[in-house]
C-alpha positions in Angstrom: 169.1 133.1 56.8 170.3 130.8 54.0 167.9 128.8 51.8 168.9 125.6 53.6 168.3 127.1 57.1 164.9 128.2 55.8 164.1 124.5 54.9 165.3 123.4 58.3 163.2 126.0 60.1 160.1 125.1 58.0 160.4 121.4 58.8 160.9 122.2 62.5 157.9 124.6 62.7 155.6 122.4 60.6 156.5 119.3 62.6 155.2 120.9 65.8 151.7 120.8 64.2 151.9 117.0 63.5 150.9 116.3 67.1 147.4 117.8 66.2 147.0 115.2 63.3 144.6 112.5 64.5 145.3 108.8 63.9 142.4 108.5 61.4 143.9 111.1 59.2 147.4 109.4 59.4 145.8 106.2 58.3 144.0 108.0 55.4 147.2 109.6 54.2 149.0 106.3 54.2 146.1 104.5 52.5 145.8 107.2 49.8 149.6 107.4 49.2 149.8 103.6 48.7 147.0 103.8 46.2 148.5 106.8 44.4 152.0 105.1 44.2 150.5 102.1 42.4 148.3 104.4 40.1 151.3 106.6 39.3 153.7 103.7 38.6 154.5 104.9 35.0 155.3 108.4 36.4 157.6 106.9 39.1 159.3 104.5 36.7 159.9 107.3 34.2 161.7 109.3 36.9 163.7 106.2 38.0 164.8 105.5 34.4 166.4 109.0 34.4 168.5 108.0 37.4 169.3 104.5 36.0 170.5 105.9 32.7 173.3 107.7 34.6 174.5 104.6 36.5 176.6 101.6 35.2 174.4 98.4 35.6 177.5 96.6 37.0 177.6 99.1 39.9 176.4 97.2 43.1 174.1 100.2 43.8 172.2 99.7 40.6 169.9 97.1 42.1 169.2 99.3 45.1 168.4 102.2 42.8 166.1 100.1 40.5 162.3 100.5 40.9 159.9 98.3 39.0 156.1 97.7 39.2 156.7 94.8 41.6 158.8 96.8 43.9 156.4 99.7 43.9 153.5 97.4 44.8 155.6 95.9 47.6 156.4 99.5 48.9 152.6 100.3 48.8 151.9 97.1 50.8 154.4 98.1 53.4 152.8 101.5 53.8 149.5 99.8 54.3 151.1 97.6 57.0 152.4 100.7 58.7 148.9 102.2 58.5 147.4 99.3 60.5 150.0 99.2 63.2 149.1 100.8 66.5 150.4 104.3 67.1 153.7 104.4 69.0 152.7 107.8 70.6 151.1 108.5 73.9 151.9 105.1 75.4 152.0 105.1 79.2 155.3 103.6 80.1 155.2 104.3 83.8 153.0 106.0 86.4 153.4 106.8 90.0 152.3 109.2 92.7 154.8 110.6 95.0 154.4 111.1 98.8 153.8 114.8 98.2 150.9 114.1 95.9 152.7 114.8 92.6 151.4 112.5 89.8 154.1 111.4 87.4 153.5 109.8 84.0 156.1 108.7 81.6 154.7 108.7 78.0 156.1 108.1 74.5 156.6 111.2 72.2 158.2 111.8 68.8 162.0 112.3 68.5 161.2 115.6 66.7 162.9 116.3 63.4 164.8 113.4 61.9 167.5 113.9 59.2 168.0 110.9 56.9 171.1 110.7 54.7 170.9 107.9 52.2 172.3 106.8 48.8 170.7 105.3 45.8 167.7 103.8 47.4 164.5 105.6 46.4 162.3 103.2 48.3 163.7 104.7 51.5 161.8 108.0 50.7 158.5 106.1 50.9 159.5 104.0 53.9 160.8 106.7 56.2 157.9 109.0 55.4 155.4 106.4 56.4 157.2 105.7 59.6 157.9 109.4 60.4 154.2 110.4 59.8 153.0 107.5 62.0 155.4 108.4 64.8 154.8 112.2 64.5 158.2 113.1 63.4 159.3 115.8 60.8 161.8 114.7 58.1 164.7 116.3 56.4 165.7 114.0 53.6 169.1 114.1 52.0 169.1 111.5 49.1 172.1 110.9 46.9 172.4 112.5 43.5 172.1 109.0 41.9 168.4 108.8 42.9 167.4 112.5 42.8 164.9 112.3 40.0 163.2 109.3 41.7 163.2 110.9 45.1 161.7 114.1 43.8 158.9 112.3 42.0 158.1 110.3 45.2 158.1 113.4 47.3 155.7 115.2 44.9 153.2 112.4 45.5 153.7 112.6 49.3 153.0 116.3 49.3 150.0 115.9 47.1 148.4 113.5 49.5 149.4 115.5 52.6 147.8 118.7 51.2 144.7 116.7 50.3 144.3 115.8 54.0 145.3 119.1 55.5 148.5 117.7 57.0 151.5 120.2 56.9 153.6 119.1 54.0 156.4 121.5 55.1 157.3 118.9 57.8 158.7 116.6 55.1 161.3 118.1 52.9 164.0 116.9 50.4 167.4 118.8 50.3 169.3 119.4 47.2 171.6 116.4 46.2 174.8 118.3 46.7 177.6 118.2 49.3 176.8 121.7 50.7 173.4 120.3 51.7 174.9 117.4 53.4 177.3 119.6 55.4 174.5 121.9 56.4 172.4 119.0 57.6 175.2 117.6 59.7 175.6 120.9 61.3 171.9 121.7 61.8 172.1 122.0 65.6 168.8 123.5 67.0 166.8 122.4 64.0 167.4 118.7 63.6 167.2 116.3 66.6 168.9 113.2 65.2 170.5 112.1 62.0 170.2 108.5 60.6 172.5 107.6 57.7 171.5 104.7 55.5 174.1 103.4 53.1 177.7 102.2 52.8 180.2 102.0 55.6 182.0 105.0 54.0 178.8 107.1 54.3 178.2 106.1 57.9 181.8 106.8 58.8 181.6 110.2 57.2 178.4 111.1 59.0 179.7 109.9 62.3 183.0 111.9 62.0 181.5 115.1 60.7 178.0 115.5 62.4 177.4 118.0 65.1 173.8 116.6 65.5 173.4 113.3 67.4 173.7 110.2 65.0 172.1 106.8 65.0 174.2 104.5 62.9 172.4 102.1 60.6 173.0 100.1 57.5 176.4 98.7 57.1 176.5 94.9 57.4 179.6 92.8 57.3 177.8 89.5 57.9 179.2 86.1 58.9 177.7 82.6 59.1 179.6 79.9 61.0 179.1 76.3 59.9 180.3 74.0 62.7 181.2 70.2 62.6 177.5 69.2 63.4 175.7 71.4 60.9 173.1 69.7 58.7 174.4 69.8 55.1 171.0 70.2 53.4 169.8 73.0 55.7 173.2 74.7 55.3 173.1 74.6 51.5 169.7 76.3 51.4 170.5 78.8 54.1 173.8 79.8 52.7 172.4 80.2 49.1 169.5 82.3 50.4 171.7 84.5 52.6 174.0 85.3 49.8 171.9 85.4 46.7 168.3 86.5 47.6 169.3 90.2 47.2 173.1 90.6 47.2 173.0 94.4 47.4 171.3 94.8 50.8 173.0 95.0 54.2 171.8 91.6 55.7 173.5 89.7 52.9 176.1 87.1 53.8 179.7 88.2 53.2 181.8 85.6 54.9 181.3 81.8 55.5 183.3 80.6 58.5 183.7 76.8 58.2 184.9 74.3 60.8 188.0 72.5 59.3 186.3 69.1 59.8 183.7 70.1 57.2 186.0 71.1 54.4 185.2 67.9 52.5 181.6 69.1 52.2 182.6 72.6 51.0 182.3 71.9 47.3 178.8 70.6 47.7 177.9 73.5 50.0 178.8 76.2 47.6 177.5 74.5 44.4 174.1 76.3 44.5 175.9 79.6 45.0 178.3 79.0 42.1 175.3 78.3 39.9 173.9 81.6 40.9 177.1 83.4 39.8 178.7 83.9 43.2 182.5 84.6 43.1 184.4 82.8 46.0 187.5 84.1 47.8 188.7 81.2 50.0 191.6 81.0 52.4 194.3 78.5 51.6 192.9 75.6 53.5 189.5 76.0 51.9 190.9 76.7 48.5 192.9 73.5 48.5 189.6 71.6 48.8 187.8 73.3 46.0 187.8 72.5 42.3 189.5 74.6 39.7 187.1 77.4 38.5 187.2 80.9 37.2 184.8 81.8 40.0 187.1 80.6 42.9 190.2 82.5 44.0 192.6 82.5 47.0 191.4 85.1 49.5 193.5 88.1 50.2 193.4 90.1 53.5 191.0 92.7 52.0 188.4 90.0 51.4 187.7 89.7 55.1 185.9 92.5 56.9 184.4 93.7 53.5 180.7 94.4 52.9 180.6 93.2 49.2 177.0 94.3 48.3 177.4 91.9 45.3 177.7 88.2 44.4 181.1 87.8 46.2 181.8 85.6 49.3 184.8 85.0 51.4 185.5 81.7 53.2 187.5 81.4 56.5 188.5 78.0 57.9 188.7 77.7 61.7 189.6 74.9 64.1 186.8 75.5 66.6 184.0 77.8 67.9 186.6 80.0 69.7 188.3 80.8 66.5 185.1 81.6 64.7 184.0 83.9 67.5 187.4 85.6 67.4 187.1 86.1 63.6 183.6 87.7 64.1 184.9 90.0 66.8 187.7 91.2 64.5 185.6 91.9 61.4 181.9 92.1 62.3 180.0 95.4 61.9 177.6 94.1 64.6 174.7 93.9 62.1 173.7 90.2 61.7 175.6 87.0 62.5 174.5 83.3 62.3 175.6 79.8 63.3 174.6 76.6 61.5 174.8 73.8 64.1 173.0 70.8 65.6 174.8 71.2 68.9 172.6 72.9 71.5 175.6 74.0 73.6 177.4 75.6 70.7 174.2 77.4 69.5 173.6 78.8 73.0 177.1 80.0 73.4 177.1 81.6 70.0 173.8 83.4 70.6 175.0 84.6 74.0 178.5 85.7 73.1 178.2 87.3 69.6 177.7 91.0 69.9 175.4 92.0 67.1 172.0 93.5 66.6 170.6 90.2 65.3 172.0 86.8 66.0 170.7 83.7 64.3 170.8 79.9 64.7 170.0 77.8 61.7 168.4 80.5 59.6 169.3 83.0 56.9 170.4 86.5 58.0 168.2 87.8 55.2 165.4 88.0 57.8 167.0 91.1 59.5 164.3 93.5 58.3 161.6 95.5 60.1 158.9 94.1 57.9 160.1 90.5 58.4 160.2 91.1 62.2 156.6 92.1 62.1 157.4 95.8 62.8 156.2 97.2 59.4 158.7 99.2 57.4 161.9 100.2 58.9 164.1 103.4 58.9 167.2 101.3 59.0 169.0 98.6 61.0 170.8 100.2 64.0 174.2 98.6 64.7 174.9 100.7 67.8 173.8 100.3 71.4 172.4 103.7 72.4 168.7 104.4 72.1 167.8 101.6 69.6 169.3 98.4 68.1 168.3 96.3 65.2 165.4 97.3 62.9 164.3 100.8 63.7 160.6 100.9 63.3 157.8 103.0 65.0 158.7 102.4 68.6 162.3 103.1 67.9 161.4 106.6 66.5 160.0 107.8 69.7 161.5 109.1 73.0 159.5 109.8 76.1 158.9 112.6 78.5 157.7 112.9 82.1 154.3 114.6 82.7 154.0 116.0 86.2 150.6 117.0 87.6 150.5 118.9 90.9 148.2 121.0 93.1 150.4 123.7 94.5 153.3 121.7 95.7 156.6 123.4 96.2 160.0 121.8 97.0 161.8 122.4 100.3 
C-alpha cells in the first residue's frame, strides 16, 4: 500500500468513528478552534507570509491567499455560527408503515469521506473542516502548493483541538501539494465518496475530466447583470459597483454588464464609481462609442465575454431587448449567479423564471451568493450543477439519507 493509500484508509476508518461524537463535543471543538485561531494569529500570519512571498501581488489569486487579523477573526466567527446551527444528521425526512407491518424511516446521514481540491484559499481549510465535522464527514484536503504553509499551519491547530476532545484527528488529513497526490485523490475509488473542487474553471474542468470518484462542481462564476430600460439609475450604480469591486477575486463577482441600448446615454454615469475604484472596462462597439476616452476603457474582444476575470475587469454587452440579454446569458453563463436591474415586474419575473443559474437576483448585488449570507453558516462551495445540491453547499447539502427498516419476522413472497 502506498503512502497516499494509507492516508485515504486512515481517513475512511477514522471517519466511521465520527458518528459516535456527540453534538456537545462538536460544539466544543468548534468553539475552542475559533478561540485558538484568534489566539494563534501571529503563528498563522507567519505561515501565510511564507506563501505570499512566493506569489506576485498582481496575481488575481493573491487576495484569495492573503490572511490578516481581520480575516482570521471573521473565519473564527463563521466557525462559531456553524457551532450554533442545528445538526443536519438524523433528521427524519419520511416515515411510513407498510401493510405487512414493516416500519420505514428515511433519515439524513453523512456523505462519508469528502475530497476537497482547492487552490490558493487557506480559509477553505477552516471552513470545510467546520462543516465536515458538524455533518459527520471525513475530509481529504488537497490544497494548492501556493497555500501549503498556511494550510499545514491551520491543520496543526485543527488536530490539536481534536486530540484535546478525543475526536479522531485521522478523519481530517491534508495531502502533499503535488500532482501525484491530486491524481491519487481523483482515483481514490472505494476510499473517497465524493470530490468537490473549489477554484478556477480550469481546475474544475480538470477534476471533472479526470476523476473516477463522483464530483460536485463548485466555484467558477461567470456572472452577468442585465440593466433594462426601466432600471433605477441610482440603485444600479450602487449595485454594480458593489458587485464588481467588493472583493474582485471571488466567484460571485460581476464579470459582464448587459445593458439595454436605450440606456447607453446613462452608461458613463453608471460606470463612474467603478472607474474610480480602478475597474478596467471592455465595451462592445455600441457601448464604447458612448464612453469617454480613458486608458481604462477599451473595445471588447470576443475573449472578454464568457471570462471569469477574478480581478478589476468588466465587459459590457449592448442588447436590444430582454430576449437578447437572455440569449447572451445562455451562451456564456457558468450557472452560478445572474441578476436583473429593472422596475418592470413582468421583466423581472420572466428573468427569474427563465435564467438557469444556482442563484438569480432582482435588483440586488450578486455578492450575496454565499452560504453565510444566506444564513447557512459557512459553505463548502457554490454548486453550479443540478445533481444532489445547487447553490451554497452548507450543512444539509453535505448529507445524504438512508432508509431504516424495522421488522418482526417479515419475509417477502
